[in-house]
PyMOL CGO cylinders between C-alpha atoms (Angstrom):
from pymol import cmd
from pymol.cgo import CYLINDER

trace = [
    CYLINDER, 12.27, 129.54, 169.38, 11.46, 132.96, 168.11, 0.3, 1, 1, 1, 1, 1, 1,
    CYLINDER, 11.46, 132.96, 168.11, 12.50, 133.78, 164.57, 0.3, 1, 1, 1, 1, 1, 1,
    CYLINDER, 12.50, 133.78, 164.57, 15.35, 136.19, 164.29, 0.3, 1, 1, 1, 1, 1, 1,
    CYLINDER, 15.35, 136.19, 164.29, 15.12, 138.95, 161.79, 0.3, 1, 1, 1, 1, 1, 1,
    CYLINDER, 15.12, 138.95, 161.79, 17.70, 138.62, 158.96, 0.3, 1, 1, 1, 1, 1, 1,
    CYLINDER, 17.70, 138.62, 158.96, 19.49, 141.90, 158.70, 0.3, 1, 1, 1, 1, 1, 1,
    CYLINDER, 19.49, 141.90, 158.70, 21.74, 143.15, 155.94, 0.3, 1, 1, 1, 1, 1, 1,
    CYLINDER, 21.74, 143.15, 155.94, 24.77, 142.80, 158.18, 0.3, 1, 1, 1, 1, 1, 1,
    CYLINDER, 24.77, 142.80, 158.18, 23.77, 139.23, 158.98, 0.3, 1, 1, 1, 1, 1, 1,
    CYLINDER, 23.77, 139.23, 158.98, 23.42, 138.39, 155.31, 0.3, 1, 1, 1, 1, 1, 1,
    CYLINDER, 23.42, 138.39, 155.31, 26.89, 139.80, 154.62, 0.3, 1, 1, 1, 1, 1, 1,
    CYLINDER, 26.89, 139.80, 154.62, 28.30, 137.69, 157.46, 0.3, 1, 1, 1, 1, 1, 1,
    CYLINDER, 28.30, 137.69, 157.46, 26.74, 134.57, 155.91, 0.3, 1, 1, 1, 1, 1, 1,
    CYLINDER, 26.74, 134.57, 155.91, 28.38, 135.38, 152.57, 0.3, 1, 1, 1, 1, 1, 1,
    CYLINDER, 28.38, 135.38, 152.57, 31.74, 136.06, 154.20, 0.3, 1, 1, 1, 1, 1, 1,
    CYLINDER, 31.74, 136.06, 154.20, 31.59, 132.72, 156.06, 0.3, 1, 1, 1, 1, 1, 1,
    CYLINDER, 31.59, 132.72, 156.06, 30.66, 130.93, 152.88, 0.3, 1, 1, 1, 1, 1, 1,
    CYLINDER, 30.66, 130.93, 152.88, 33.55, 132.58, 151.03, 0.3, 1, 1, 1, 1, 1, 1,
    CYLINDER, 33.55, 132.58, 151.03, 35.94, 131.67, 153.85, 0.3, 1, 1, 1, 1, 1, 1,
    CYLINDER, 35.94, 131.67, 153.85, 34.93, 128.03, 153.79, 0.3, 1, 1, 1, 1, 1, 1,
    CYLINDER, 34.93, 128.03, 153.79, 35.09, 127.92, 150.01, 0.3, 1, 1, 1, 1, 1, 1,
    CYLINDER, 35.09, 127.92, 150.01, 38.55, 129.51, 150.02, 0.3, 1, 1, 1, 1, 1, 1,
    CYLINDER, 38.55, 129.51, 150.02, 39.75, 127.05, 152.68, 0.3, 1, 1, 1, 1, 1, 1,
    CYLINDER, 39.75, 127.05, 152.68, 38.46, 124.19, 150.56, 0.3, 1, 1, 1, 1, 1, 1,
    CYLINDER, 38.46, 124.19, 150.56, 40.23, 125.60, 147.50, 0.3, 1, 1, 1, 1, 1, 1,
    CYLINDER, 40.23, 125.60, 147.50, 43.45, 126.02, 149.48, 0.3, 1, 1, 1, 1, 1, 1,
    CYLINDER, 43.45, 126.02, 149.48, 43.28, 122.43, 150.70, 0.3, 1, 1, 1, 1, 1, 1,
    CYLINDER, 43.28, 122.43, 150.70, 42.58, 121.16, 147.19, 0.3, 1, 1, 1, 1, 1, 1,
    CYLINDER, 42.58, 121.16, 147.19, 45.38, 123.33, 145.79, 0.3, 1, 1, 1, 1, 1, 1,
    CYLINDER, 45.38, 123.33, 145.79, 47.78, 122.08, 148.44, 0.3, 1, 1, 1, 1, 1, 1,
    CYLINDER, 47.78, 122.08, 148.44, 46.79, 118.48, 147.67, 0.3, 1, 1, 1, 1, 1, 1,
    CYLINDER, 46.79, 118.48, 147.67, 47.20, 119.10, 143.96, 0.3, 1, 1, 1, 1, 1, 1,
    CYLINDER, 47.20, 119.10, 143.96, 50.63, 120.65, 144.52, 0.3, 1, 1, 1, 1, 1, 1,
    CYLINDER, 50.63, 120.65, 144.52, 51.63, 117.69, 146.71, 0.3, 1, 1, 1, 1, 1, 1,
    CYLINDER, 51.63, 117.69, 146.71, 50.56, 115.18, 144.12, 0.3, 1, 1, 1, 1, 1, 1,
    CYLINDER, 50.56, 115.18, 144.12, 52.29, 117.12, 141.34, 0.3, 1, 1, 1, 1, 1, 1,
    CYLINDER, 52.29, 117.12, 141.34, 55.46, 117.23, 143.41, 0.3, 1, 1, 1, 1, 1, 1,
    CYLINDER, 55.46, 117.23, 143.41, 55.23, 113.47, 143.95, 0.3, 1, 1, 1, 1, 1, 1,
    CYLINDER, 55.23, 113.47, 143.95, 54.72, 112.91, 140.24, 0.3, 1, 1, 1, 1, 1, 1,
    CYLINDER, 54.72, 112.91, 140.24, 57.66, 115.16, 139.39, 0.3, 1, 1, 1, 1, 1, 1,
    CYLINDER, 57.66, 115.16, 139.39, 59.84, 113.32, 141.88, 0.3, 1, 1, 1, 1, 1, 1,
    CYLINDER, 59.84, 113.32, 141.88, 58.72, 109.97, 140.42, 0.3, 1, 1, 1, 1, 1, 1,
    CYLINDER, 58.72, 109.97, 140.42, 59.35, 111.22, 136.89, 0.3, 1, 1, 1, 1, 1, 1,
    CYLINDER, 59.35, 111.22, 136.89, 62.84, 112.47, 137.86, 0.3, 1, 1, 1, 1, 1, 1,
    CYLINDER, 62.84, 112.47, 137.86, 63.56, 109.12, 139.45, 0.3, 1, 1, 1, 1, 1, 1,
    CYLINDER, 63.56, 109.12, 139.45, 62.43, 107.28, 136.32, 0.3, 1, 1, 1, 1, 1, 1,
    CYLINDER, 62.43, 107.28, 136.32, 64.44, 109.63, 134.10, 0.3, 1, 1, 1, 1, 1, 1,
    CYLINDER, 64.44, 109.63, 134.10, 67.58, 109.16, 136.19, 0.3, 1, 1, 1, 1, 1, 1,
    CYLINDER, 67.58, 109.16, 136.19, 67.12, 105.38, 136.10, 0.3, 1, 1, 1, 1, 1, 1,
    CYLINDER, 67.12, 105.38, 136.10, 66.63, 105.47, 132.35, 0.3, 1, 1, 1, 1, 1, 1,
    CYLINDER, 66.63, 105.47, 132.35, 69.77, 107.58, 131.91, 0.3, 1, 1, 1, 1, 1, 1,
    CYLINDER, 69.77, 107.58, 131.91, 71.69, 105.23, 134.20, 0.3, 1, 1, 1, 1, 1, 1,
    CYLINDER, 71.69, 105.23, 134.20, 70.58, 102.19, 132.23, 0.3, 1, 1, 1, 1, 1, 1,
    CYLINDER, 70.58, 102.19, 132.23, 71.37, 103.94, 128.94, 0.3, 1, 1, 1, 1, 1, 1,
    CYLINDER, 71.37, 103.94, 128.94, 74.82, 104.87, 130.20, 0.3, 1, 1, 1, 1, 1, 1,
    CYLINDER, 74.82, 104.87, 130.20, 75.42, 101.26, 131.27, 0.3, 1, 1, 1, 1, 1, 1,
    CYLINDER, 75.42, 101.26, 131.27, 74.26, 100.00, 127.88, 0.3, 1, 1, 1, 1, 1, 1,
    CYLINDER, 74.26, 100.00, 127.88, 76.45, 102.52, 126.06, 0.3, 1, 1, 1, 1, 1, 1,
    CYLINDER, 76.45, 102.52, 126.06, 79.44, 101.54, 128.18, 0.3, 1, 1, 1, 1, 1, 1,
    CYLINDER, 79.44, 101.54, 128.18, 78.78, 97.85, 127.62, 0.3, 1, 1, 1, 1, 1, 1,
    CYLINDER, 78.78, 97.85, 127.62, 78.31, 98.39, 123.89, 0.3, 1, 1, 1, 1, 1, 1,
    CYLINDER, 78.31, 98.39, 123.89, 81.57, 100.39, 123.69, 0.3, 1, 1, 1, 1, 1, 1,
    CYLINDER, 81.57, 100.39, 123.69, 83.44, 97.63, 125.51, 0.3, 1, 1, 1, 1, 1, 1,
    CYLINDER, 83.44, 97.63, 125.51, 81.92, 94.93, 123.31, 0.3, 1, 1, 1, 1, 1, 1,
    CYLINDER, 81.92, 94.93, 123.31, 82.67, 96.96, 120.16, 0.3, 1, 1, 1, 1, 1, 1,
    CYLINDER, 82.67, 96.96, 120.16, 86.25, 97.47, 121.32, 0.3, 1, 1, 1, 1, 1, 1,
    CYLINDER, 86.25, 97.47, 121.32, 86.60, 93.74, 121.90, 0.3, 1, 1, 1, 1, 1, 1,
    CYLINDER, 86.60, 93.74, 121.90, 85.02, 92.94, 118.51, 0.3, 1, 1, 1, 1, 1, 1,
    CYLINDER, 85.02, 92.94, 118.51, 87.26, 95.43, 116.72, 0.3, 1, 1, 1, 1, 1, 1,
    CYLINDER, 87.26, 95.43, 116.72, 90.32, 94.02, 118.44, 0.3, 1, 1, 1, 1, 1, 1,
    CYLINDER, 90.32, 94.02, 118.44, 89.28, 90.47, 117.51, 0.3, 1, 1, 1, 1, 1, 1,
    CYLINDER, 89.28, 90.47, 117.51, 88.57, 91.46, 113.90, 0.3, 1, 1, 1, 1, 1, 1,
    CYLINDER, 88.57, 91.46, 113.90, 91.93, 93.22, 113.69, 0.3, 1, 1, 1, 1, 1, 1,
    CYLINDER, 91.93, 93.22, 113.69, 93.65, 90.11, 115.06, 0.3, 1, 1, 1, 1, 1, 1,
    CYLINDER, 93.65, 90.11, 115.06, 91.82, 87.84, 112.59, 0.3, 1, 1, 1, 1, 1, 1,
    CYLINDER, 91.82, 87.84, 112.59, 92.58, 90.19, 109.69, 0.3, 1, 1, 1, 1, 1, 1,
    CYLINDER, 92.58, 90.19, 109.69, 96.26, 90.32, 110.65, 0.3, 1, 1, 1, 1, 1, 1,
    CYLINDER, 96.26, 90.32, 110.65, 96.48, 86.54, 110.91, 0.3, 1, 1, 1, 1, 1, 1,
    CYLINDER, 96.48, 86.54, 110.91, 94.58, 86.10, 107.62, 0.3, 1, 1, 1, 1, 1, 1,
    CYLINDER, 94.58, 86.10, 107.62, 96.81, 88.56, 105.79, 0.3, 1, 1, 1, 1, 1, 1,
    CYLINDER, 96.81, 88.56, 105.79, 99.86, 86.82, 107.20, 0.3, 1, 1, 1, 1, 1, 1,
    CYLINDER, 99.86, 86.82, 107.20, 98.57, 83.43, 106.06, 0.3, 1, 1, 1, 1, 1, 1,
    CYLINDER, 98.57, 83.43, 106.06, 97.67, 84.78, 102.63, 0.3, 1, 1, 1, 1, 1, 1,
    CYLINDER, 97.67, 84.78, 102.63, 101.07, 86.42, 102.38, 0.3, 1, 1, 1, 1, 1, 1,
    CYLINDER, 101.07, 86.42, 102.38, 102.79, 83.19, 103.36, 0.3, 1, 1, 1, 1, 1, 1,
    CYLINDER, 102.79, 83.19, 103.36, 100.70, 81.18, 100.88, 0.3, 1, 1, 1, 1, 1, 1,
    CYLINDER, 100.70, 81.18, 100.88, 101.26, 83.69, 98.07, 0.3, 1, 1, 1, 1, 1, 1,
    CYLINDER, 101.26, 83.69, 98.07, 104.96, 83.91, 98.83, 0.3, 1, 1, 1, 1, 1, 1,
    CYLINDER, 104.96, 83.91, 98.83, 105.29, 80.15, 99.00, 0.3, 1, 1, 1, 1, 1, 1,
    CYLINDER, 105.29, 80.15, 99.00, 103.39, 79.65, 95.74, 0.3, 1, 1, 1, 1, 1, 1,
    CYLINDER, 103.39, 79.65, 95.74, 105.49, 82.34, 94.09, 0.3, 1, 1, 1, 1, 1, 1,
    CYLINDER, 105.49, 82.34, 94.09, 108.69, 80.60, 95.17, 0.3, 1, 1, 1, 1, 1, 1,
    CYLINDER, 108.69, 80.60, 95.17, 107.32, 77.26, 93.97, 0.3, 1, 1, 1, 1, 1, 1,
    CYLINDER, 107.32, 77.26, 93.97, 106.52, 78.75, 90.57, 0.3, 1, 1, 1, 1, 1, 1,
    CYLINDER, 106.52, 78.75, 90.57, 109.95, 80.37, 90.32, 0.3, 1, 1, 1, 1, 1, 1,
    CYLINDER, 109.95, 80.37, 90.32, 111.61, 77.05, 91.14, 0.3, 1, 1, 1, 1, 1, 1,
    CYLINDER, 111.61, 77.05, 91.14, 109.44, 75.31, 88.55, 0.3, 1, 1, 1, 1, 1, 1,
    CYLINDER, 109.44, 75.31, 88.55, 110.50, 77.63, 85.76, 0.3, 1, 1, 1, 1, 1, 1,
    CYLINDER, 110.50, 77.63, 85.76, 114.11, 77.79, 86.91, 0.3, 1, 1, 1, 1, 1, 1,
    CYLINDER, 114.11, 77.79, 86.91, 116.98, 75.56, 85.98, 0.3, 1, 1, 1, 1, 1, 1,
    CYLINDER, 116.98, 75.56, 85.98, 116.93, 72.69, 83.52, 0.3, 1, 1, 1, 1, 1, 1,
    CYLINDER, 116.93, 72.69, 83.52, 113.13, 72.59, 83.35, 0.3, 1, 1, 1, 1, 1, 1,
    CYLINDER, 113.13, 72.59, 83.35, 112.58, 75.88, 81.53, 0.3, 1, 1, 1, 1, 1, 1,
    CYLINDER, 112.58, 75.88, 81.53, 116.03, 75.91, 79.95, 0.3, 1, 1, 1, 1, 1, 1,
    CYLINDER, 116.03, 75.91, 79.95, 115.15, 72.70, 78.14, 0.3, 1, 1, 1, 1, 1, 1,
    CYLINDER, 115.15, 72.70, 78.14, 111.86, 74.21, 76.95, 0.3, 1, 1, 1, 1, 1, 1,
    CYLINDER, 111.86, 74.21, 76.95, 113.61, 77.24, 75.46, 0.3, 1, 1, 1, 1, 1, 1,
    CYLINDER, 113.61, 77.24, 75.46, 116.30, 75.01, 73.95, 0.3, 1, 1, 1, 1, 1, 1,
    CYLINDER, 116.30, 75.01, 73.95, 113.59, 73.46, 71.79, 0.3, 1, 1, 1, 1, 1, 1,
    CYLINDER, 113.59, 73.46, 71.79, 112.85, 76.94, 70.48, 0.3, 1, 1, 1, 1, 1, 1,
    CYLINDER, 112.85, 76.94, 70.48, 116.47, 77.52, 69.58, 0.3, 1, 1, 1, 1, 1, 1,
    CYLINDER, 116.47, 77.52, 69.58, 117.59, 79.48, 72.64, 0.3, 1, 1, 1, 1, 1, 1,
    CYLINDER, 117.59, 79.48, 72.64, 120.66, 77.93, 74.22, 0.3, 1, 1, 1, 1, 1, 1,
    CYLINDER, 120.66, 77.93, 74.22, 120.68, 79.29, 77.78, 0.3, 1, 1, 1, 1, 1, 1,
    CYLINDER, 120.68, 79.29, 77.78, 124.13, 79.53, 79.27, 0.3, 1, 1, 1, 1, 1, 1,
    CYLINDER, 124.13, 79.53, 79.27, 123.17, 80.84, 82.70, 0.3, 1, 1, 1, 1, 1, 1,
    CYLINDER, 123.17, 80.84, 82.70, 120.27, 82.35, 84.59, 0.3, 1, 1, 1, 1, 1, 1,
    CYLINDER, 120.27, 82.35, 84.59, 119.64, 84.45, 87.69, 0.3, 1, 1, 1, 1, 1, 1,
    CYLINDER, 119.64, 84.45, 87.69, 116.61, 85.32, 89.79, 0.3, 1, 1, 1, 1, 1, 1,
    CYLINDER, 116.61, 85.32, 89.79, 115.39, 88.61, 91.25, 0.3, 1, 1, 1, 1, 1, 1,
    CYLINDER, 115.39, 88.61, 91.25, 117.86, 90.62, 89.22, 0.3, 1, 1, 1, 1, 1, 1,
    CYLINDER, 117.86, 90.62, 89.22, 117.87, 94.29, 90.23, 0.3, 1, 1, 1, 1, 1, 1,
    CYLINDER, 117.87, 94.29, 90.23, 119.21, 96.92, 87.86, 0.3, 1, 1, 1, 1, 1, 1,
    CYLINDER, 119.21, 96.92, 87.86, 119.73, 100.64, 87.49, 0.3, 1, 1, 1, 1, 1, 1,
    CYLINDER, 119.73, 100.64, 87.49, 119.90, 101.62, 91.13, 0.3, 1, 1, 1, 1, 1, 1,
    CYLINDER, 119.90, 101.62, 91.13, 122.96, 103.79, 90.55, 0.3, 1, 1, 1, 1, 1, 1,
    CYLINDER, 122.96, 103.79, 90.55, 121.42, 105.69, 87.62, 0.3, 1, 1, 1, 1, 1, 1,
    CYLINDER, 121.42, 105.69, 87.62, 119.70, 109.10, 87.79, 0.3, 1, 1, 1, 1, 1, 1,
    CYLINDER, 119.70, 109.10, 87.79, 115.95, 108.89, 88.37, 0.3, 1, 1, 1, 1, 1, 1,
    CYLINDER, 115.95, 108.89, 88.37, 115.20, 110.84, 85.20, 0.3, 1, 1, 1, 1, 1, 1,
    CYLINDER, 115.20, 110.84, 85.20, 116.47, 107.99, 83.04, 0.3, 1, 1, 1, 1, 1, 1,
    CYLINDER, 116.47, 107.99, 83.04, 113.63, 105.73, 84.25, 0.3, 1, 1, 1, 1, 1, 1,
    CYLINDER, 113.63, 105.73, 84.25, 115.99, 102.78, 83.90, 0.3, 1, 1, 1, 1, 1, 1,
    CYLINDER, 115.99, 102.78, 83.90, 115.51, 100.98, 87.19, 0.3, 1, 1, 1, 1, 1, 1,
    CYLINDER, 115.51, 100.98, 87.19, 113.65, 97.82, 88.10, 0.3, 1, 1, 1, 1, 1, 1,
    CYLINDER, 113.65, 97.82, 88.10, 113.73, 94.15, 89.00, 0.3, 1, 1, 1, 1, 1, 1,
    CYLINDER, 113.73, 94.15, 89.00, 113.46, 91.03, 86.86, 0.3, 1, 1, 1, 1, 1, 1,
    CYLINDER, 113.46, 91.03, 86.86, 112.04, 87.81, 88.33, 0.3, 1, 1, 1, 1, 1, 1,
    CYLINDER, 112.04, 87.81, 88.33, 114.21, 85.60, 86.11, 0.3, 1, 1, 1, 1, 1, 1,
    CYLINDER, 114.21, 85.60, 86.11, 116.97, 86.54, 83.69, 0.3, 1, 1, 1, 1, 1, 1,
    CYLINDER, 116.97, 86.54, 83.69, 118.02, 83.90, 81.14, 0.3, 1, 1, 1, 1, 1, 1,
    CYLINDER, 118.02, 83.90, 81.14, 121.14, 84.53, 79.03, 0.3, 1, 1, 1, 1, 1, 1,
    CYLINDER, 121.14, 84.53, 79.03, 122.45, 82.95, 75.85, 0.3, 1, 1, 1, 1, 1, 1,
    CYLINDER, 122.45, 82.95, 75.85, 125.06, 85.34, 74.55, 0.3, 1, 1, 1, 1, 1, 1,
    CYLINDER, 125.06, 85.34, 74.55, 123.46, 87.65, 72.01, 0.3, 1, 1, 1, 1, 1, 1,
    CYLINDER, 123.46, 87.65, 72.01, 119.95, 87.28, 73.42, 0.3, 1, 1, 1, 1, 1, 1,
    CYLINDER, 119.95, 87.28, 73.42, 118.62, 87.50, 76.98, 0.3, 1, 1, 1, 1, 1, 1,
    CYLINDER, 118.62, 87.50, 76.98, 115.13, 86.48, 78.08, 0.3, 1, 1, 1, 1, 1, 1,
    CYLINDER, 115.13, 86.48, 78.08, 113.42, 88.54, 80.79, 0.3, 1, 1, 1, 1, 1, 1,
    CYLINDER, 113.42, 88.54, 80.79, 110.81, 86.52, 82.62, 0.3, 1, 1, 1, 1, 1, 1,
    CYLINDER, 110.81, 86.52, 82.62, 107.94, 87.81, 84.79, 0.3, 1, 1, 1, 1, 1, 1,
    CYLINDER, 107.94, 87.81, 84.79, 106.63, 85.12, 87.18, 0.3, 1, 1, 1, 1, 1, 1,
    CYLINDER, 106.63, 85.12, 87.18, 103.25, 85.31, 88.94, 0.3, 1, 1, 1, 1, 1, 1,
    CYLINDER, 103.25, 85.31, 88.94, 101.05, 82.92, 90.88, 0.3, 1, 1, 1, 1, 1, 1,
    CYLINDER, 101.05, 82.92, 90.88, 98.10, 84.29, 88.86, 0.3, 1, 1, 1, 1, 1, 1,
    CYLINDER, 98.10, 84.29, 88.86, 99.13, 85.96, 85.63, 0.3, 1, 1, 1, 1, 1, 1,
    CYLINDER, 99.13, 85.96, 85.63, 96.92, 88.85, 84.49, 0.3, 1, 1, 1, 1, 1, 1,
    CYLINDER, 96.92, 88.85, 84.49, 97.10, 91.40, 81.69, 0.3, 1, 1, 1, 1, 1, 1,
    CYLINDER, 97.10, 91.40, 81.69, 98.54, 93.98, 84.09, 0.3, 1, 1, 1, 1, 1, 1,
    CYLINDER, 98.54, 93.98, 84.09, 101.54, 91.69, 84.58, 0.3, 1, 1, 1, 1, 1, 1,
    CYLINDER, 101.54, 91.69, 84.58, 102.13, 91.58, 80.83, 0.3, 1, 1, 1, 1, 1, 1,
    CYLINDER, 102.13, 91.58, 80.83, 102.09, 95.38, 80.69, 0.3, 1, 1, 1, 1, 1, 1,
    CYLINDER, 102.09, 95.38, 80.69, 104.46, 95.47, 83.65, 0.3, 1, 1, 1, 1, 1, 1,
    CYLINDER, 104.46, 95.47, 83.65, 106.97, 93.26, 81.81, 0.3, 1, 1, 1, 1, 1, 1,
    CYLINDER, 106.97, 93.26, 81.81, 106.78, 95.48, 78.73, 0.3, 1, 1, 1, 1, 1, 1,
    CYLINDER, 106.78, 95.48, 78.73, 107.69, 98.50, 80.90, 0.3, 1, 1, 1, 1, 1, 1,
    CYLINDER, 107.69, 98.50, 80.90, 110.49, 96.47, 82.54, 0.3, 1, 1, 1, 1, 1, 1,
    CYLINDER, 110.49, 96.47, 82.54, 111.89, 95.53, 79.11, 0.3, 1, 1, 1, 1, 1, 1,
    CYLINDER, 111.89, 95.53, 79.11, 111.86, 99.19, 78.06, 0.3, 1, 1, 1, 1, 1, 1,
    CYLINDER, 111.86, 99.19, 78.06, 113.65, 100.21, 81.25, 0.3, 1, 1, 1, 1, 1, 1,
    CYLINDER, 113.65, 100.21, 81.25, 116.20, 97.43, 80.94, 0.3, 1, 1, 1, 1, 1, 1,
    CYLINDER, 116.20, 97.43, 80.94, 116.87, 98.48, 77.35, 0.3, 1, 1, 1, 1, 1, 1,
    CYLINDER, 116.87, 98.48, 77.35, 117.67, 102.00, 78.54, 0.3, 1, 1, 1, 1, 1, 1,
    CYLINDER, 117.67, 102.00, 78.54, 119.80, 100.61, 81.37, 0.3, 1, 1, 1, 1, 1, 1,
    CYLINDER, 119.80, 100.61, 81.37, 121.75, 98.38, 78.97, 0.3, 1, 1, 1, 1, 1, 1,
    CYLINDER, 121.75, 98.38, 78.97, 122.36, 101.30, 76.62, 0.3, 1, 1, 1, 1, 1, 1,
    CYLINDER, 122.36, 101.30, 76.62, 124.05, 103.23, 79.45, 0.3, 1, 1, 1, 1, 1, 1,
    CYLINDER, 124.05, 103.23, 79.45, 126.35, 100.22, 79.96, 0.3, 1, 1, 1, 1, 1, 1,
    CYLINDER, 126.35, 100.22, 79.96, 127.12, 99.74, 76.29, 0.3, 1, 1, 1, 1, 1, 1,
    CYLINDER, 127.12, 99.74, 76.29, 125.36, 96.37, 76.29, 0.3, 1, 1, 1, 1, 1, 1,
    CYLINDER, 125.36, 96.37, 76.29, 124.10, 95.92, 72.72, 0.3, 1, 1, 1, 1, 1, 1,
    CYLINDER, 124.10, 95.92, 72.72, 122.38, 92.58, 73.25, 0.3, 1, 1, 1, 1, 1, 1,
    CYLINDER, 122.38, 92.58, 73.25, 118.73, 92.20, 72.32, 0.3, 1, 1, 1, 1, 1, 1,
    CYLINDER, 118.73, 92.20, 72.32, 116.09, 91.23, 74.88, 0.3, 1, 1, 1, 1, 1, 1,
    CYLINDER, 116.09, 91.23, 74.88, 112.87, 89.27, 74.59, 0.3, 1, 1, 1, 1, 1, 1,
    CYLINDER, 112.87, 89.27, 74.59, 110.11, 88.78, 77.15, 0.3, 1, 1, 1, 1, 1, 1,
    CYLINDER, 110.11, 88.78, 77.15, 108.29, 85.81, 78.65, 0.3, 1, 1, 1, 1, 1, 1,
    CYLINDER, 108.29, 85.81, 78.65, 105.58, 85.57, 81.32, 0.3, 1, 1, 1, 1, 1, 1,
    CYLINDER, 105.58, 85.57, 81.32, 104.76, 82.60, 83.55, 0.3, 1, 1, 1, 1, 1, 1,
    CYLINDER, 104.76, 82.60, 83.55, 102.07, 81.68, 86.04, 0.3, 1, 1, 1, 1, 1, 1,
    CYLINDER, 102.07, 81.68, 86.04, 100.39, 78.81, 87.85, 0.3, 1, 1, 1, 1, 1, 1,
    CYLINDER, 100.39, 78.81, 87.85, 97.06, 80.30, 86.75, 0.3, 1, 1, 1, 1, 1, 1,
    CYLINDER, 97.06, 80.30, 86.75, 97.10, 82.30, 83.53, 0.3, 1, 1, 1, 1, 1, 1,
    CYLINDER, 97.10, 82.30, 83.53, 94.18, 84.36, 82.26, 0.3, 1, 1, 1, 1, 1, 1,
    CYLINDER, 94.18, 84.36, 82.26, 93.25, 83.91, 78.61, 0.3, 1, 1, 1, 1, 1, 1,
    CYLINDER, 93.25, 83.91, 78.61, 93.44, 87.66, 78.02, 0.3, 1, 1, 1, 1, 1, 1,
    CYLINDER, 93.44, 87.66, 78.02, 96.98, 87.66, 79.43, 0.3, 1, 1, 1, 1, 1, 1,
    CYLINDER, 96.98, 87.66, 79.43, 98.03, 84.90, 77.02, 0.3, 1, 1, 1, 1, 1, 1,
    CYLINDER, 98.03, 84.90, 77.02, 96.49, 86.77, 74.08, 0.3, 1, 1, 1, 1, 1, 1,
    CYLINDER, 96.49, 86.77, 74.08, 98.11, 90.09, 75.05, 0.3, 1, 1, 1, 1, 1, 1,
    CYLINDER, 98.11, 90.09, 75.05, 101.54, 88.52, 75.58, 0.3, 1, 1, 1, 1, 1, 1,
    CYLINDER, 101.54, 88.52, 75.58, 101.50, 86.69, 72.24, 0.3, 1, 1, 1, 1, 1, 1,
    CYLINDER, 101.50, 86.69, 72.24, 100.29, 89.84, 70.43, 0.3, 1, 1, 1, 1, 1, 1,
    CYLINDER, 100.29, 89.84, 70.43, 103.32, 91.66, 71.87, 0.3, 1, 1, 1, 1, 1, 1,
    CYLINDER, 103.32, 91.66, 71.87, 105.76, 88.95, 70.77, 0.3, 1, 1, 1, 1, 1, 1,
    CYLINDER, 105.76, 88.95, 70.77, 106.33, 87.44, 74.20, 0.3, 1, 1, 1, 1, 1, 1,
    CYLINDER, 106.33, 87.44, 74.20, 106.35, 83.79, 75.24, 0.3, 1, 1, 1, 1, 1, 1,
    CYLINDER, 106.35, 83.79, 75.24, 103.87, 82.42, 77.78, 0.3, 1, 1, 1, 1, 1, 1,
    CYLINDER, 103.87, 82.42, 77.78, 104.76, 79.67, 80.25, 0.3, 1, 1, 1, 1, 1, 1,
    CYLINDER, 104.76, 79.67, 80.25, 102.00, 77.74, 82.01, 0.3, 1, 1, 1, 1, 1, 1,
    CYLINDER, 102.00, 77.74, 82.01, 101.94, 75.04, 84.64, 0.3, 1, 1, 1, 1, 1, 1,
    CYLINDER, 101.94, 75.04, 84.64, 101.46, 71.51, 83.31, 0.3, 1, 1, 1, 1, 1, 1,
    CYLINDER, 101.46, 71.51, 83.31, 101.24, 68.93, 86.09, 0.3, 1, 1, 1, 1, 1, 1,
    CYLINDER, 101.24, 68.93, 86.09, 104.49, 69.13, 88.04, 0.3, 1, 1, 1, 1, 1, 1,
    CYLINDER, 104.49, 69.13, 88.04, 106.28, 70.76, 85.13, 0.3, 1, 1, 1, 1, 1, 1,
    CYLINDER, 106.28, 70.76, 85.13, 105.78, 73.77, 82.90, 0.3, 1, 1, 1, 1, 1, 1,
    CYLINDER, 105.78, 73.77, 82.90, 105.10, 74.25, 79.21, 0.3, 1, 1, 1, 1, 1, 1,
    CYLINDER, 105.10, 74.25, 79.21, 105.56, 77.10, 76.79, 0.3, 1, 1, 1, 1, 1, 1,
    CYLINDER, 105.56, 77.10, 76.79, 102.24, 77.93, 75.17, 0.3, 1, 1, 1, 1, 1, 1,
    CYLINDER, 102.24, 77.93, 75.17, 102.37, 77.11, 71.43, 0.3, 1, 1, 1, 1, 1, 1,
    CYLINDER, 102.37, 77.11, 71.43, 102.77, 80.30, 69.46, 0.3, 1, 1, 1, 1, 1, 1,
    CYLINDER, 102.77, 80.30, 69.46, 100.33, 81.15, 66.64, 0.3, 1, 1, 1, 1, 1, 1,
    CYLINDER, 100.33, 81.15, 66.64, 101.31, 80.98, 63.00, 0.3, 1, 1, 1, 1, 1, 1,
    CYLINDER, 101.31, 80.98, 63.00, 103.42, 83.95, 62.02, 0.3, 1, 1, 1, 1, 1, 1,
    CYLINDER, 103.42, 83.95, 62.02, 104.52, 84.62, 65.62, 0.3, 1, 1, 1, 1, 1, 1,
    CYLINDER, 104.52, 84.62, 65.62, 107.85, 86.38, 65.89, 0.3, 1, 1, 1, 1, 1, 1,
    CYLINDER, 107.85, 86.38, 65.89, 109.48, 87.12, 69.22, 0.3, 1, 1, 1, 1, 1, 1,
    CYLINDER, 109.48, 87.12, 69.22, 109.76, 90.85, 69.76, 0.3, 1, 1, 1, 1, 1, 1,
    CYLINDER, 109.76, 90.85, 69.76, 113.24, 92.11, 70.54, 0.3, 1, 1, 1, 1, 1, 1,
    CYLINDER, 113.24, 92.11, 70.54, 113.96, 95.18, 72.63, 0.3, 1, 1, 1, 1, 1, 1,
]
cmd.load_cgo(trace, "trace")
């Protein structure tokens, strides 16, 4: 075969052919890259959608479970409060019955108070103007003519209950003044459980303290020099 002479035009044709093949290769690689990227994007979107679906299911399940838990807790709390209320109410009634009647009347008789009659849950001052601050309720009201004993009864007696009775005595004094009732009033507090601070505060303010003793009640011995305060 005779050698052909390489001309300038021939050399250019070789370069153009090489460029064409290189560009075709690049196009094929680019197309393959784009295809793979599209597949990866589609796979990523699928994974993202599945993740969102699972998250939505979990959120829905959690919301339902939380709703059920909240409803159950609300039911338990309601039942517990009802039971506590029943227990507290029952204990309060028991304590009131313990200090009522001959039991406590006999105790006060030993202190020189002859009780002629008594009443429970005595309300007063409802018909008076609010500005007089002469309204309230007395757990037990013991009467012996010139003196009446106002008794605050609690399952657990605390210092706040002593202060409450002092305010009640002040209000009842104002109420009695509007009615022309010149009797004097003294205070007494009672409880199944009585805090030491409550006993101390009551005695310091000239009030008697009644505590549970077995199935009966006792009046706490007063300190030397004790004098019942009269409102």
